[in-house]
MITOR-553305 format. One line per 10 residues: number of its first residue (from 0); for each residue z negated, x negated, y of N, C-alpha, C. Coordinates in steps of 0.001 Angstrom, whole numbers, plus 500000, padded with zeros to 6 digits. Layout:
BEGIN
NUM	Z,X,Y,Z,X,Y,Z,X,Y | ...
END
This chain:
BEGIN
0	605590,090510,736677,606220,091170,735522,605344,092337,735054 | 605898,093515,734852,605137,094677,734427,604646,094505,733009 | 603651,095353,732624,603122,095270,731252,604170,095662,730232 | 605049,096650,730583,606111,097053,729642,607089,095915,729428 | 607452,095220,730520,608365,094085,730379,607724,092962,729592 | 606410,092741,729824,605713,091698,729068,605697,092023,727586 | 605444,093294,727265,605438,093701,725856,606801,093518,725226 | 607855,093846,725996,609218,093690,725467,609531,092227,725194 | 609155,091344,726142,609390,089913,725942,608580,089384,724767 | 607345,089901,724636,606510,089455,723509,607132,089866,722185
10	607646,091112,722107,608305,091575,720874,609536,090740,720580 | 610316,090405,721634,611528,089616,721435,611186,088217,720917 | 610087,087636,721428,609707,086297,721000,609168,086295,719580 | 608497,087410,719187,607866,087452,717871,608854,087766,716765 | 609987,088373,717095,610871,088842,716036,611403,087690,715215 | 611418,087879,713895,612028,086916,712994,612737,087676,711890 | 613802,087101,711385,614555,087751,710317,613709,087788,709061 | 613496,088973,708459,612682,089060,707244,613325,088275,706105 | 612673,087223,705605,613298,086408,704547,613629,087207,703297 | 612767,088179,702932,613019,088952,701716,614307,089754,701821
20	614595,090273,703020,615816,091053,703215,617043,090165,703085 | 617024,089027,703768,618170,088123,703708,618337,087535,702317 | 617223,087208,701668,617297,086679,700301,617850,087724,699350 | 617397,088975,699491,617904,090035,698623,619387,090260,698818 | 619842,090283,700082,621262,090467,700350,622084,089324,699771 | 621595,088092,699944,622304,086940,699407,622336,086972,697880 | 621189,087234,697250,621116,087185,695789,621923,088309,695147 | 621871,089512,695734,622678,090589,695165,624154,090246,695221 | 624603,089789,696363,626027,089485,696499,626417,088224,695746 | 625461,087324,695520,625725,086200,694628,626021,086705,693219
30	625186,087649,692749,625446,088243,691438,626731,089035,691402 | 626987,089806,692466,628240,090557,692528,629445,089634,692596 | 629285,088506,693309,630372,087539,693359,630694,086955,692002 | 629667,086734,691180,629889,086251,689819,630587,087317,688979 | 630224,088590,689193,630810,089669,688388,632248,089999,688777 | 632592,089873,690059,633905,090342,690524,635074,089743,689740 | 635162,088411,689607,636316,087881,688874,636196,088010,687356 | 634981,088236,686862,634781,088241,685410,634713,089644,684815 | 634385,090649,685628,634240,091995,685092,635529,092526,684477 | 636700,092361,685112,637926,092821,684442,638156,092127,683094
40	637823,090832,683016,637976,090111,681748,637013,090643,680697 | 635792,090943,681122,634799,091487,680195,635249,092847,679662 | 635743,093703,680551,636200,095022,680132,637369,094926,679157 | 638268,094001,679404,639409,093824,678503,638950,093325,677139 | 637985,092401,677122,637522,091815,675870,636699,092795,675045 | 635771,093495,675698,634812,094334,674971,635355,095735,674719 | 636027,096324,675715,636466,097713,675602,637979,097868,675504 | 638730,096753,675462,640191,096809,675466,640685,097685,676611 | 640128,097471,677797,640356,098340,678941,641765,098181,679495 | 642328,099298,679968,643599,099255,680681,643320,099155,682188
50	644374,099171,683012,644192,099015,684451,643367,100157,685048 | 643606,101372,684581,642861,102510,685115,641369,102360,684842 | 641025,101919,683657,639609,101742,683309,638966,100649,684160 | 639723,099616,684482,639177,098534,685300,638933,099011,686731 | 639925,099689,687324,639798,100107,688722,638813,101257,688907 | 638427,101913,687818,637446,102990,687914,636036,102457,688172 | 635778,101202,687816,634432,100631,687950,633964,100609,689405 | 634725,100037,690365,634229,100060,691752,634113,101463,692325 | 634945,102395,691855,634842,103777,692329,633528,104401,691858 | 633169,104168,690601,631920,104709,690060,630708,104072,690736
60	630762,102771,690935,629682,102071,691616,629517,102611,693046 | 630630,102791,693739,630586,103344,695086,630079,104778,695105 | 630412,105560,694077,629924,106939,694008,628414,106975,693842 | 627873,106056,693037,626422,105972,692902,625758,105665,694227 | 626327,104728,694982,625794,104425,696313,625897,105634,697230 | 627049,106285,697213,627304,107407,698112,626271,108511,697918 | 625969,108835,696673,625029,109930,696399,623600,109565,696790 | 623241,108279,696754,621851,107880,696964,621544,107444,698389 | 622552,107181,699212,622301,106614,700540,621413,107492,701410 | 621797,108743,701618,621035,109612,702515,619656,109948,701952
70	619530,110267,700652,618179,110495,700116,617242,109305,700291 | 617751,108088,700114,616875,106940,700305,616482,106768,701766 | 617327,107206,702694,616952,107184,704102,615763,108092,704380 | 615753,109272,703749,614621,110174,703911,613359,109646,703230 | 613530,108981,702080,612380,108547,701287,611831,107190,701706 | 612533,106500,702598,612216,105104,702879,610755,104900,703241 | 610256,105616,704230,608887,105392,704666,607885,106290,703956 | 608362,107225,703158,607441,108007,702333,607012,107217,701101 | 607965,106521,700498,607645,105697,699329,607163,104310,699707 | 607537,103835,700894,607200,102481,701301,608397,101560,701141
80	608580,100707,702130,609767,099850,702126,609760,098848,700980 | 608631,098182,700798,608589,097190,699718,608820,097840,698366 | 608184,098999,698164,608323,099681,696871,609770,100119,696636 | 610391,100682,697669,611760,101179,697491,612742,100026,697306 | 612588,098942,698082,613493,097807,697934,613331,097142,696573 | 612076,096855,696190,611852,096217,694885,612307,097121,693750 | 612059,098437,693878,612495,099360,692830,614004,099396,692687 | 614714,099385,693816,616173,099366,693752,616704,098113,693082 | 616119,096965,693410,616559,095702,692805,616275,095665,691309 | 615107,096169,690915,614774,096213,689489,615721,097163,688758
90	616079,098278,689404,617021,099221,688789,618377,098554,688544 | 618833,097734,689485,620087,097000,689282,619961,096039,688115 | 618829,095323,688038,618621,094370,686947,618643,095076,685596 | 617988,096227,685505,617977,096968,684237,619379,097460,683873 | 620137,097895,684876,621500,098357,684587,622381,097194,684136 | 622138,096000,684676,622895,094822,684237,622606,094492,682778 | 621325,094510,682425,620953,094232,681031,621571,095273,680113 | 621489,096545,680506,622087,097594,679690,623594,097468,679590 | 624252,097067,680700,625711,096921,680692,626170,095874,679688 | 625371,094831,679524,625729,093775,678582,625457,094163,677132
100	624741,095275,676926,624338,095654,675571,625116,096846,675027 | 625635,097725,675902,626274,098946,675404,627640,098624,674796 | 628058,099487,673894,629331,099269,673200,630342,100378,673481 | 629987,101340,674338,630911,102414,674679,631183,102396,676178 | 632419,102667,676546,632840,102599,677939,632152,103660,678791 | 631907,104857,678242,631254,105911,678994,629853,105518,679427 | 629066,104939,678529,627722,104472,678889,627788,103342,679911 | 628796,102492,679780,628962,101402,680740,629192,101963,682140 | 630006,103011,682266,630249,103636,683560,628962,104204,684152 | 628172,104861,683313,626906,105438,683787,625996,104349,684325
110	625921,103233,683639,625053,102146,684069,625540,101513,685368 | 626849,101446,685568,627344,100919,686848,627036,101888,687998 | 627053,103199,687721,626651,104169,688746,625166,104010,689079 | 624345,103761,688050,622915,103523,688267,622717,102282,689142 | 623509,101235,688896,623429,100039,689730,623772,100378,691183 | 624724,101284,691396,625052,101718,692743,623887,102416,693427 | 623132,103224,692672,621935,103867,693220,620919,102810,693639 | 620726,101785,692799,619797,100711,693140,620218,099958,694385 | 621518,099712,694514,622001,099015,695705,621814,099868,696953 | 621985,101194,696849,621752,102069,697998,620304,101979,698462
120	619357,101949,697501,617940,101836,697862,617676,100529,698588 | 618212,099432,698057,618000,098142,698714,618662,098094,700085 | 619921,098490,700168,620678,098296,701405,620159,099173,702532 | 619652,100371,702207,619093,101223,703252,617846,100588,703853 | 616970,100063,702998,615781,099373,703499,616185,098136,704300 | 617129,097358,703768,617521,096111,704425,618101,096375,705813 | 619047,097314,705900,619686,097580,707187,618698,098162,708189 | 617872,099109,707741,616890,099709,708641,615914,098665,709164 | 615456,097781,708285,614503,096749,708695,615111,095822,709736 | 616344,095408,709524,616984,094517,710489,617233,095223,711824
130	617520,096523,711780,617820,097264,712999,616562,097542,713814 | 615482,098002,713148,614356,098493,713933,613266,097459,714165 | 613314,096297,713501,612345,095260,713816,612819,094364,714956 | 614080,094474,715306,614626,093641,716373,614760,094458,717651 | 614609,093797,718784,614818,094455,720063,616318,094619,720308 | 616653,095424,721317,618071,095643,721613,618777,094341,721962 | 618036,093388,722530,618639,092106,722887,618884,091186,721714 | 618420,091557,720527,618634,090736,719326,619251,091521,718171 | 619489,092817,718367,619902,093663,717246,621263,093253,716682 | 622196,092887,717542,623504,092461,717048,623396,091235,716164
140	622594,090266,716577,622408,089069,715765,621695,089381,714459 | 620762,090339,714489,620046,090709,713271,620994,091312,712234 | 621842,092239,712674,622818,092831,711745,623801,091770,711272 | 624193,090861,712152,625111,089792,711758,624499,088900,710685 | 623224,088577,710809,622552,087757,709804,622589,088422,708434 | 622361,089735,708402,622411,090457,707134,623804,090379,706515 | 624833,090642,707317,626203,090607,706806,626622,089189,706416 | 626135,088189,707139,626444,086806,706785,625811,086425,705453 | 624592,086901,705200,623948,086633,703908,624755,087240,702766 | 625250,088469,702976,626072,089110,701954,627369,088324,701727
150	628019,087926,702806,629296,087217,702696,629132,085871,702010 | 628065,085128,702364,627833,083827,701736,627566,083975,700249 | 626804,084986,699860,626552,085212,698445,627829,085501,697674 | 628697,086346,698242,629968,086652,697576,630841,085407,697448 | 630853,084594,698490,631697,083407,698482,631264,082430,697390 | 629970,082151,697311,629471,081207,696312,629538,081788,694906 | 629218,083070,694771,629247,083689,693451,630640,083747,692859 | 631631,084028,693692,633007,084093,693182,633464,082749,692630 | 632985,081660,693239,633365,080333,692763,632729,080000,691422 | 631536,080586,691136,630810,080246,689910,631074,081203,688759
160	631666,082378,689060,631811,083398,688034,632623,082969,686827 | 633793,082412,687087,634654,082003,685973,634013,080943,685104 | 633276,080006,685720,632622,078959,684943,631556,079552,684006 | 630773,080499,684499,629759,081130,683651,630402,081875,682491 | 631440,082648,682815,632098,083457,681777,632688,082586,680692 | 633355,081507,681073,634028,080648,680107,633079,079638,679467 | 632125,079110,680242,631286,078037,679737,630032,078481,679046 | 629553,079710,679301,628309,080174,678675,628605,081298,677691 | 628873,082497,678211,629237,083625,677342,629841,084715,678200 | 630493,085691,677556,631136,086762,678309,630107,087670,678977
170	628872,087713,678434,627826,088556,679013,626967,087813,680027 | 627161,086512,680184,626282,085728,681052,626320,086163,682523 | 627456,086634,683078,627408,087100,684466,626423,088244,684690 | 626287,089151,683711,625303,090221,683841,623880,089663,683826 | 623625,088719,682931,622299,088106,682886,622000,087359,684182 | 623019,086709,684724,622829,085977,685980,622478,086935,687114 | 623213,088051,687232,622904,088993,688298,621530,089614,688101 | 621157,089923,686854,619831,090490,686603,618736,089522,687050 | 618922,088226,686763,617933,087230,687191,617859,087157,688713 | 619001,087232,689380,619008,087238,690847,618256,088440,691398
180	618458,089609,690787,617790,090817,691256,616286,090745,691070 | 615839,090208,689940,614398,090094,689701,613763,089122,690692 | 614448,088018,690980,613925,087074,691970,613833,087728,693347 | 614846,088504,693710,614812,089197,694995,613728,090266,695024 | 613488,090941,693901,612433,091960,693841,611060,091338,694051 | 610834,090158,693478,609560,089457,693685,609385,089111,695162 | 610460,088628,695792,610386,088298,697218,610100,089541,698051 | 610720,090672,697705,610492,091911,698448,609052,092389,698281 | 608513,092298,697069,607155,092766,696810,606110,091953,697561 | 606457,090710,697887,605492,089833,698561,605704,089753,700064
190	606686,090487,700576,607021,090377,701994,606101,091244,702843 | 605478,090623,703832,604634,091374,704767,605460,092081,705828 | 606693,091617,706089,607515,092206,707140,608146,093530,706732 | 607988,093919,705442,608540,095187,704979,607533,096321,705064 | 606385,096078,705707,605401,097143,705863,605110,097375,707336 | 606070,097022,708205,605875,097214,709638,605694,098691,709942 | 604708,099049,710775,604490,100463,711092,605653,101047,711858 | 605891,102317,711648,606970,103026,712325,606414,104229,713073 | 607152,104663,714050,606745,105855,714783,606831,107062,713869 | 605914,108008,714003,605973,109190,713153,607206,110024,713448
200	607647,110771,712444,608800,111646,712639,608433,112784,713579 | 609405,113363,714259,609122,114463,715166,608393,115600,714459 | 607465,116228,715171,606685,117295,714575,607574,118488,714244 | 607162,119181,713176,607800,120424,712759,609291,120259,712498 | 609677,119067,712051,611085,118830,711743,611273,118821,710244 | 612237,119562,709768,612582,119490,708365,613609,118383,708186 | 613901,118072,706936,614807,116963,706662,616164,117174,707318 | 616714,118385,707173,618007,118646,707788,617920,118588,709305 | 616757,118922,709857,616576,118810,711294,616640,117378,711765 | 616127,116449,710961,616205,115039,711313,617659,114577,711359
210	618439,114981,710377,619841,114583,710360,620597,115190,711535 | 620294,116435,711859,620953,117049,713019,620599,116307,714297 | 619351,115883,714406,618941,115121,715593,619698,113795,715667 | 619903,113166,714521,620662,111914,714488,622097,112151,714945 | 622722,113193,714412,624130,113439,714713,624346,113920,716149 | 623296,114453,716788,623427,114854,718188,623310,113668,719141 | 622876,112538,718646,622759,111352,719493,624153,110866,719878 | 624434,110682,721156,625788,110279,721577,626242,108985,720912 | 627431,109019,720349,628030,107830,719760,627747,107617,718298 | 626770,108314,717722,626404,108071,716331,627519,108497,715384
220	628049,109698,715572,629136,110165,714706,630358,109262,714832 | 630683,108876,716052,631840,108008,716273,631660,106660,715592 | 630460,106076,715695,630230,104775,715059,630247,104880,713535 | 629807,106011,713001,629891,106203,711557,631337,106256,711078 | 632168,106999,711810,633589,107066,711459,634272,105717,711665 | 633845,104976,712690,634401,103639,712910,634078,102723,711745 | 632828,102756,711287,632442,101928,710145,633211,102317,708890 | 633421,103628,708696,634180,104088,707530,635615,103569,707583 | 636239,103612,708772,637605,103103,708910,637660,101600,708657 | 636672,100863,709179,636663,099411,709001,636536,099029,707534
230	635643,099702,706800,635458,099334,705391,636639,099803,704553 | 637260,100925,704931,638450,101381,704204,639579,100368,704340 | 639738,099803,705522,640764,098779,705742,640387,097481,705052 | 639111,097110,705149,638658,095867,704530,638893,095874,703018 | 638458,096946,702354,638574,097012,700892,639987,097402,700482 | 640530,098425,701131,641814,098953,700693,642998,098072,701016 | 642921,097298,702113,644058,096471,702522,643777,094985,702310 | 642724,094465,702929,642502,093017,702888,642086,092519,701508 | 641207,093255,700820,640708,092779,699527,641734,092988,698425 | 642344,094179,698374,643200,094499,697235,644688,094230,697473
240	645187,094508,698685,646628,094444,698903,647098,093170,699587 | 646285,092579,700443,646714,091360,701123,647013,090226,700136 | 646189,090010,699086,646570,088980,698106,647914,089268,697438 | 648195,090548,697165,649490,090890,696571,650623,090611,697550 | 650388,090880,698822,651409,090583,699825,651679,089081,699893 | 650612,088282,699850,650786,086833,699881,651631,086351,698703 | 651416,086954,697541,652159,086536,696350,653582,087087,696345 | 653731,088368,696660,655040,089019,696522,655974,088726,697696 | 655471,088866,698923,656329,088676,700094,656323,087227,700569 | 655173,086561,700428,655100,085172,700861,655527,084180,699812
250	655655,084638,698552,656069,083757,697469,655066,082646,697174 | 653769,082900,697393,652749,081870,697200,652248,081849,695767 | 651907,080666,695296,651339,080508,693963,649913,081047,693946 | 649380,081406,692764,648017,081944,692686,646966,081046,693334 | 647101,079734,693176,646129,078835,693790,646141,078918,695304 | 647328,079023,695882,647442,079132,697335,646930,080479,697822 | 647189,081534,697044,646654,082852,697397,645129,082798,697449 | 644509,082171,696441,643065,082041,696426,642546,081252,697613 | 643273,080201,697997,642877,079401,699153,642930,080222,700433 | 643998,080998,700613,644135,081798,701828,643070,082901,701892
260	642757,083499,700741,641689,084502,700711,640353,083860,701086 | 640101,082653,700597,638869,081938,700960,638823,081643,702457 | 639970,081291,703039,640025,081065,704480,639683,082343,705248 | 640147,083474,704747,639832,084749,705381,638333,085031,705339 | 637713,084749,704183,636267,084965,704049,635498,084035,704987 | 635929,082798,705094,635263,081859,706002,635399,082305,707454 | 636592,082785,707819,636769,083299,709167,635842,084468,709446 | 635690,085349,708488,634779,086488,708633,633342,086015,708781 | 632949,085027,707988,631571,084546,707986,631152,084051,709369 | 631960,083212,709976,631588,082640,711274,631732,083651,712415
270	632711,084563,712293,632904,085550,713357,631808,086610,713359 | 631151,086833,712223,630055,087790,712176,628973,087426,713185 | 628578,086162,713185,627540,085727,714114,628022,085821,715563 | 629266,085460,715805,629797,085509,717158,629786,086938,717698 | 630285,087882,716898,630329,089266,717358,628958,089832,717638 | 628004,089582,716738,626667,090124,716941,625957,089512,718124 | 626012,088196,718257,625270,087529,719320,625882,087802,720698 | 627210,087794,720803,627842,088054,722101,627626,089502,722528 | 627618,090435,721569,627406,091841,721929,625997,092083,722441 | 625036,091259,722032,623677,091386,722570,623640,091114,724064
280	624561,090298,724547,624583,089939,725965,625546,090808,726775 | 626704,091128,726209,627767,091782,726977,627902,093275,726690 | 627259,093772,725644,627369,095189,725324,628256,095425,724113 | 627903,096444,723326,628629,096715,722061,630051,097232,722311 | 630166,098322,723072,631483,098927,723274,632415,098011,724065 | 631860,097228,724963,632689,096324,725756,633412,095320,724881 | 632819,094973,723732,633463,094054,722791,634164,094780,721652 | 633622,095938,721253,634199,096653,720112,635619,097125,720401 | 635855,097656,721596,637178,098219,721908,638278,097151,721873 | 638158,096036,722615,639216,095014,722495,639255,094375,721116
290	638093,094290,720427,638084,093739,719081,638898,094576,718113 | 638767,095894,718201,639548,096790,717351,641039,096679,717644 | 641392,096586,718917,642811,096498,719283,643415,095167,718832 | 642671,094060,718982,643173,092766,718512,643337,092764,716996 | 642384,093369,716298,642458,093509,714840,643699,094311,714450 | 643986,095385,715203,645158,096216,714922,646452,095424,715081 | 646545,094613,716132,647754,093815,716353,647957,092827,715205 | 646891,092172,714788,647000,091204,713695,647399,091899,712393 | 646778,093033,712103,647067,093730,710849,648478,094293,710847 | 648888,094890,711960,650217,095492,712019,651348,094490,712016
300	651052,093233,712355,652102,092217,712372,652239,091473,711050 | 651354,091728,710117,651438,091040,708818,652790,091265,708141 | 653329,092507,708091,654616,092699,707404,655781,091938,708019 | 655597,091381,709213,656663,090603,709844,656628,089138,709423 | 655626,088731,708654,655415,087323,708338,655738,087028,706884 | 656395,085901,706673,656641,085407,705312,656409,083903,705191 | 656370,083181,706297,656204,081730,706243,654767,081381,705854 | 654586,080436,704908,653234,080115,704435,652271,079678,705530 | 652740,078890,706494,651836,078416,707546,651339,079589,708386 | 652250,080493,708750,651834,081665,709526,650899,082561,708726
310	651180,082717,707435,650302,083543,706599,648910,082929,706500 | 648825,081603,706446,647526,080944,706430,646766,081176,707723 | 647454,081054,708847,646816,081297,710134,646370,082752,710255 | 647204,083667,709807,646841,085088,709872,645673,085412,708944 | 645546,084703,707829,644413,084923,706932,643102,084633,707652 | 643051,083511,708354,641852,083164,709118,641629,084174,710242 | 642696,084526,710949,642576,085434,712088,642140,086835,711656 | 642706,087334,710554,642316,088655,710067,640850,088686,709657 | 640411,087659,708922,639006,087604,708542,638099,087520,709748 | 638511,086747,710754,637706,086604,711968,637633,087926,712739
320	638761,088604,712860,638768,089884,713578,637901,090919,712865 | 638008,090971,711543,637195,091920,710778,635714,091595,710917 | 635369,090311,710872,633972,089920,710998,633415,090163,712381 | 634226,089963,713406,633758,090109,714786,633297,091531,715071 | 634043,092532,714583,633694,093924,714888,632730,094525,713871 | 632537,093881,712717,631766,094488,711634,630336,094862,712007 | 629556,094007,712707,628158,094382,712982,627976,095354,714140 | 629008,095596,714940,628819,096317,716202,628486,097796,716027 | 629139,098561,715120,628753,099976,714988,627306,100162,714556 | 626842,099368,713595,625456,099492,713144,624483,099144,714257
330	624759,098070,714979,623882,097675,716076,623847,098735,717170 | 624987,099355,717474,625014,100371,718521,624213,101601,718114 | 624301,101992,716836,623479,103110,716366,622005,102765,716493 | 621631,101518,716169,620254,101097,716343,619798,101164,717788 | 620717,100892,718714,620390,100993,720138,620139,102433,720566 | 620902,103371,719992,620894,104752,720494,619827,105625,719816 | 619542,105380,718538,618662,106267,717769,617210,105819,717922 | 616270,106741,718173,614862,106355,718276,614324,105851,716940 | 613272,105029,716966,612758,104413,715727,612426,105406,714623 | 611892,106572,714972,611497,107536,713945,612680,108078,713154
340	613893,107961,713689,615079,108515,713032,615993,107442,712465 | 615628,106176,712585,616569,105126,712219,616830,105051,710717 | 615828,105333,709891,616060,105297,708447,617076,106358,708032 | 616940,107571,708571,617907,108640,708270,619277,108278,708824 | 619310,107689,710033,620588,107298,710628,621289,106244,709787 | 620533,105274,709274,621136,104232,708438,621628,104817,707120 | 620831,105716,706514,621281,106354,705274,622567,107130,705474 | 622657,107852,706598,623888,108596,706889,625043,107650,707172 | 624787,106567,707924,625835,105591,708222,626395,104982,706949 | 625522,104628,706017,625993,104016,704775,626722,105033,703895
350	626368,106301,704017,627110,107334,703287,628555,107389,703765 | 628751,107382,705088,630116,107373,705609,630837,106079,705267 | 630116,104961,705326,630723,103673,704988,631217,103661,703552 | 630399,104176,702637,630810,104201,701234,631912,105222,700983 | 631984,106260,701810,633127,107171,701719,634418,106414,702004 | 634387,105575,703030,635555,104734,703310,635843,103758,702195 | 634787,103227,701580,634978,102268,700494,635610,102919,699269 | 635301,104185,699040,635869,104896,697890,637292,105365,698182 | 637481,105991,699342,638781,106583,699654,639812,105560,700122 | 639350,104478,700763,640280,103490,701293,641213,102904,700247
360	640670,102310,699163,641566,101752,698148,642473,102793,697507 | 641930,104016,697281,642763,105055,696666,643931,105429,697573 | 643645,105666,698868,644703,106086,699794,645712,104973,700032 | 645229,103755,700240,646145,102646,700518,647002,102321,699300 | 646419,102415,698111,647187,102150,696901,648280,103182,696675 | 647933,104452,696873,648933,105518,696731,650053,105341,697746 | 649695,104993,698983,650708,104803,700024,651629,103634,699692 | 651047,102537,699194,651865,101378,698846,652838,101709,697723 | 652391,102499,696736,653280,102888,695637,654359,103866,696102 | 653976,104791,696986,654914,105831,697400,655940,105321,698407
370	655557,104371,699266,656472,103876,700297,656826,102418,699986 | 656015,101496,700487,656177,100086,700134,654905,099352,700520 | 654866,098060,700241,653655,097273,700445,653317,097086,701920 | 654281,097270,702808,654019,097118,704241,653266,098304,704833 | 653448,099484,704264,652931,100704,704884,651410,100727,705033 | 650607,100235,704086,649162,100244,704324,648741,099390,705519 | 649464,098304,705787,649134,097475,706947,649403,098248,708241 | 650511,098980,708285,650806,099791,709465,649790,100919,709627 | 649422,101568,708522,648439,102648,708592,647088,102109,709065 | 646685,100952,708528,645424,100355,708966,645430,100037,710451
380	646558,099508,710956,646662,099217,712380,646577,100500,713210 | 647219,101575,712734,647158,102847,713455,645737,103400,713492 | 645012,103281,712389,643614,103724,712353,642762,102948,713353 | 642984,101647,713444,642221,100819,714375,642523,101194,715823 | 643798,101446,716127,644166,101851,717490,643530,103205,717832 | 643608,104154,716895,643015,105473,717143,641503,105363,717341 | 640859,104535,716520,639415,104350,716648,639066,103689,717979 | 639842,102669,718366,639621,102029,719654,639782,102990,720816 | 640787,103872,720738,640984,104858,721798,639810,105820,721892 | 639279,106266,720733,638124,107157,720752,636898,106453,721331
390	636719,105180,721006,635604,104420,721570,635759,104279,723085 | 636988,104064,723545,637244,103961,724981,636930,105289,725679 | 637335,106393,725066,637041,107710,725639,635536,107950,725692 | 634833,107547,724637,633377,107704,724610,632721,106857,725699 | 633199,105624,725871,632631,104752,726903,632835,105349,728292 | 633998,105926,728546,634262,106562,729845,633334,107754,730050 | 633140,108546,728994,632270,109715,729117,630828,109293,729390 | 630362,108257,728706,628996,107780,728936,628844,107220,730349 | 629872,106534,730841,629816,106028,732211,629751,107168,733230 | 630536,108227,732984,630530,109370,733896,629153,110040,733903
400	628539,110151,732740,627199,110749,732656,626196,109887,733419 | 626301,108571,733245,625381,107667,733938,625527,107775,735449 | 626775,107884,735936,627008,108008,737382,626445,109322,737894 | 626660,110409,737127,626150,111725,737532,624629,111731,737614 | 623975,111170,736579,622525,111138,736566,621987,110234,737676 | 622706,109120,737950,622261,108240,739021,622371,108914,740379 | 623456,109703,740563,623644,110394,741838,622630,111484,742067 | 622218,112166,740966,621255,113233,741118,619838,112697,741260
END
C-alpha cells in the first residue's frame, strides 16, 4: 500500500462527527421546532397580527440568513470556527430574549432577521466542518448526520411547543430556544474539532476571485441550483401546501393531517442516512438523477389521490424521496471543491438554498391562488424533472471529458 493510500485510510479511520456541530444543529432546530407552532399564536396574542404579518416572519428570517451566508463563508477561518459558531448561537439567544421583550412588531421583525444572521454563521461553520473533515468516502454520511440532527430537533420540538406555550407562558418558547442556543454555544467553544487546520487560500486571490474559482468548478453551479429547487419544493409545497391538500382534497381531520405530516418527517429522517451512505459507495450523480425523477413522479401524482390510505403512503414516500436526495448536492460540492475554497463554496451554496426558501413559498402560494391547489405539485414535479435532466447532461459531459483525458 502506498504512503498516500495509507494516509487516506488513516484519515478515514480517524474521522468522527464533531459532537458540537451535531449538538448545535439539534438544539437550534429543537428551539425552532418549539417556536414553529407557537409563533403564530404569540403574534396574534401580543401584536394582534393578521395572516400577512404572520407569514412575513419566515421571509424576514430567511432574508437575514441570505444576506449573511456568503460573508460568513469568507470570514469563517479568519475569525475562527469556534468563535464564529459560538458567536452566531449567542446572537440567536440574544434575539430570542429581545423578541420576548419588545412590544412593537417592527422591532420584532428586526430581531428575527438578526436571528437569521446568527443561524447563517452557525450553519456555514457546521456544513463546512462536516464536509471538509470527512473523506470523500464518508462525506455523504457526514452531511446526512447533520441533516438528521436538524430533522430530529424539529420533530421533538414541534411536539413540545404547544405544551410550553399553554402550560408555562406565551414567551416561554423564546426562553427555551435561548437556553438551547447558549448550551450549544458552550459546546462549540469547548470543541477541539472546530479548530482543524485548513489549507491556505490561493495566493494573490481577492475575495471575488475565490468565488469565481468556486463557480468555475464543474458541477458547483448546478448543485447550487439543485439545492435551491429542492428547498423551494420542500418549503413551498410539502411544508405549507401538502397539509392543506390533505385537509381540503383528502377530507382529513386536523389530527390525521398532523399524523401524516409526522409520517413524512419520519420518512425523511431515515432516508437521509440511506442517501448519504449509499452515495459514498455508488456515486452522487448515479443516485441523484433517479432520485430526482422518482421524487418528481411521487409529487406529480399527488393531485390524483384522495383516498386516506394512499395519502398516508404518499406522505411517507414523499418524505423519503426528499430525504434521500437532500444530502447529495452538498456532498458532491465537497467532493469537487478543494479544501481552501470549501468555506466560500458552502456560503454560496447556502445563499442559493435560502433564495429557494424565500421564493419557493411565495411562488407556490401565488400559483395555488391563481390556478388551483394542484398546480404547485405539478410545477414542483416539472422542476425536479428539469433538474434531473441537467444533472444527466452534466454526468454525460464529465464522462466524455474523462474518456478524452484517458485516451490522451
